[in-house]
DOFIZA-520884 format. One record per residue (C-alpha): residue in one letter; x, z, y. Coordinates in pm, 1 decimal. Example, Ala and Ser with C-alpha at 12.3 -4.5 7.8 and 13.67 -1.06 7.14 Angstrom:
! residues 2
<code:A; x:1230.0; z:780.0; y:-450.0>
<code:S; x:1367.0; z:714.0; y:-106.0>
END
This chain:
! residues 103
<code:X; x:0.0; z:0.0; y:0.0>
<code:X; x:274.5; z:93.1; y:243.5>
<code:X; x:473.6; z:-223.4; y:172.7>
<code:X; x:164.5; z:-440.0; y:223.1>
<code:X; x:89.6; z:-268.4; y:554.0>
<code:X; x:447.3; z:-318.5; y:674.8>
<code:X; x:437.1; z:-687.9; y:585.2>
<code:X; x:101.6; z:-724.4; y:760.6>
<code:X; x:228.6; z:-555.8; y:1076.4>
<code:X; x:541.7; z:-774.3; y:1080.8>
<code:X; x:319.3; z:-1081.8; y:1065.6>
<code:X; x:466.5; z:-1213.2; y:740.9>
<code:X; x:144.7; z:-1171.3; y:537.7>
<code:X; x:27.7; z:-1495.6; y:375.4>
<code:X; x:-345.8; z:-1510.5; y:327.5>
<code:X; x:-492.8; z:-1629.5; y:2.5>
<code:X; x:-834.2; z:-1774.8; y:-80.4>
<code:X; x:-1000.4; z:-1452.0; y:39.6>
<code:X; x:-908.2; z:-1283.2; y:364.5>
<code:X; x:-1049.4; z:-993.6; y:564.9>
<code:X; x:-911.8; z:-1143.1; y:883.7>
<code:X; x:-848.6; z:-888.1; y:1158.8>
<code:X; x:-999.6; z:-612.7; y:941.7>
<code:X; x:-725.0; z:-655.1; y:679.6>
<code:X; x:-473.7; z:-415.0; y:841.0>
<code:X; x:-752.2; z:-162.9; y:910.3>
<code:X; x:-862.1; z:-165.4; y:545.2>
<code:X; x:-496.4; z:-149.0; y:436.9>
<code:X; x:-433.9; z:156.1; y:657.5>
<code:X; x:-752.8; z:325.9; y:535.2>
<code:X; x:-646.7; z:264.5; y:172.5>
<code:X; x:-300.2; z:406.6; y:243.0>
<code:X; x:-445.9; z:720.8; y:401.1>
<code:X; x:-691.1; z:763.9; y:113.0>
<code:X; x:-411.5; z:722.8; y:-141.4>
<code:X; x:-205.7; z:991.2; y:33.5>
<code:X; x:-506.6; z:1224.8; y:39.3>
<code:X; x:-572.6; z:1169.8; y:-331.3>
<code:X; x:-209.3; z:1231.0; y:-427.0>
<code:X; x:-218.2; z:1566.5; y:-247.6>
<code:X; x:-561.4; z:1643.8; y:-394.4>
<code:X; x:-451.8; z:1573.5; y:-751.0>
<code:X; x:-116.1; z:1750.0; y:-716.7>
<code:X; x:-262.5; z:2066.3; y:-557.9>
<code:X; x:-239.4; z:2365.1; y:-796.7>
<code:X; x:-589.6; z:2477.6; y:-900.0>
<code:X; x:-557.7; z:2777.1; y:-1131.8>
<code:X; x:-344.7; z:3068.8; y:-1012.9>
<code:X; x:-358.5; z:3237.8; y:-1355.5>
<code:X; x:-228.3; z:2929.5; y:-1541.6>
<code:X; x:142.9; z:2892.1; y:-1625.2>
<code:X; x:357.7; z:2720.4; y:-1358.8>
<code:X; x:403.6; z:2403.9; y:-1568.1>
<code:X; x:27.7; z:2348.0; y:-1577.9>
<code:X; x:-16.0; z:2398.1; y:-1205.3>
<code:X; x:279.3; z:2185.2; y:-1104.6>
<code:X; x:281.7; z:1925.4; y:-1383.2>
<code:X; x:183.5; z:1642.3; y:-1147.5>
<code:X; x:464.4; z:1724.4; y:-905.8>
<code:X; x:717.4; z:1752.9; y:-1188.7>
<code:X; x:610.5; z:1414.8; y:-1329.1>
<code:X; x:626.5; z:1255.9; y:-980.7>
<code:X; x:982.9; z:1381.6; y:-939.4>
<code:X; x:1087.9; z:1268.6; y:-1288.2>
<code:X; x:937.7; z:921.9; y:-1242.1>
<code:X; x:1090.4; z:892.7; y:-896.0>
<code:X; x:1437.8; z:981.2; y:-1023.3>
<code:X; x:1399.7; z:742.9; y:-1318.7>
<code:X; x:1290.6; z:463.3; y:-1086.1>
<code:X; x:1584.8; z:532.7; y:-855.8>
<code:X; x:1827.1; z:522.0; y:-1151.3>
<code:X; x:1683.5; z:194.0; y:-1284.4>
<code:X; x:1686.1; z:35.4; y:-938.0>
<code:X; x:2047.1; z:142.3; y:-883.4>
<code:X; x:2150.3; z:5.5; y:-1224.1>
<code:X; x:1978.7; z:-328.1; y:-1156.3>
<code:X; x:2138.4; z:-359.0; y:-812.4>
<code:X; x:2483.9; z:-300.1; y:-960.3>
<code:X; x:2426.0; z:-545.7; y:-1244.8>
<code:X; x:2272.6; z:-816.2; y:-1026.5>
<code:X; x:2531.4; z:-764.1; y:-754.3>
<code:X; x:2811.4; z:-835.2; y:-1000.3>
<code:X; x:2632.4; z:-1146.6; y:-1122.9>
<code:X; x:2575.4; z:-1271.6; y:-769.0>
<code:X; x:2944.1; z:-1239.1; y:-686.1>
<code:X; x:3038.3; z:-1442.2; y:-995.5>
<code:X; x:2817.8; z:-1741.0; y:-902.3>
<code:X; x:2999.6; z:-1983.6; y:-670.4>
<code:X; x:2816.6; z:-2123.0; y:-369.1>
<code:X; x:2754.3; z:-2499.1; y:-359.0>
<code:X; x:2998.0; z:-2674.2; y:-125.0>
<code:X; x:2762.4; z:-2924.8; y:33.2>
<code:X; x:2392.5; z:-2974.4; y:52.2>
<code:X; x:2318.1; z:-3286.9; y:-146.1>
<code:X; x:2037.9; z:-3407.2; y:-364.6>
<code:X; x:2015.3; z:-3217.0; y:-691.5>
<code:X; x:2147.7; z:-3395.9; y:-996.2>
<code:X; x:1897.3; z:-3489.9; y:-1263.9>
<code:X; x:1961.9; z:-3348.4; y:-1605.5>
<code:X; x:1966.0; z:-3580.8; y:-1903.3>
<code:X; x:1734.4; z:-3403.2; y:-2143.3>
<code:X; x:1622.6; z:-3672.7; y:-2383.9>
<code:X; x:1797.4; z:-3932.8; y:-2602.5>
END
């Protein structure tokens, strides 16, 4: 939601077959606010007599998934960065060569 709102506000949003027009950013912002409210609502501890891991399970899972996502993203950036450095840039801009695929 946040990424879509940022793209919309930068003016880089490409409309598809259905568009809300000028209401698009308003609906996007409302959805982002609602999502934030629901995350807090779901993560809020409800039972003071329950063990800590039951009250804070949502927060613990959010942190674990966030750290796992960060680790995967970092690994992919390192791997793809090394591959990008190994690929030489084309010297000139010319028409692409056709590949001979058949007999």
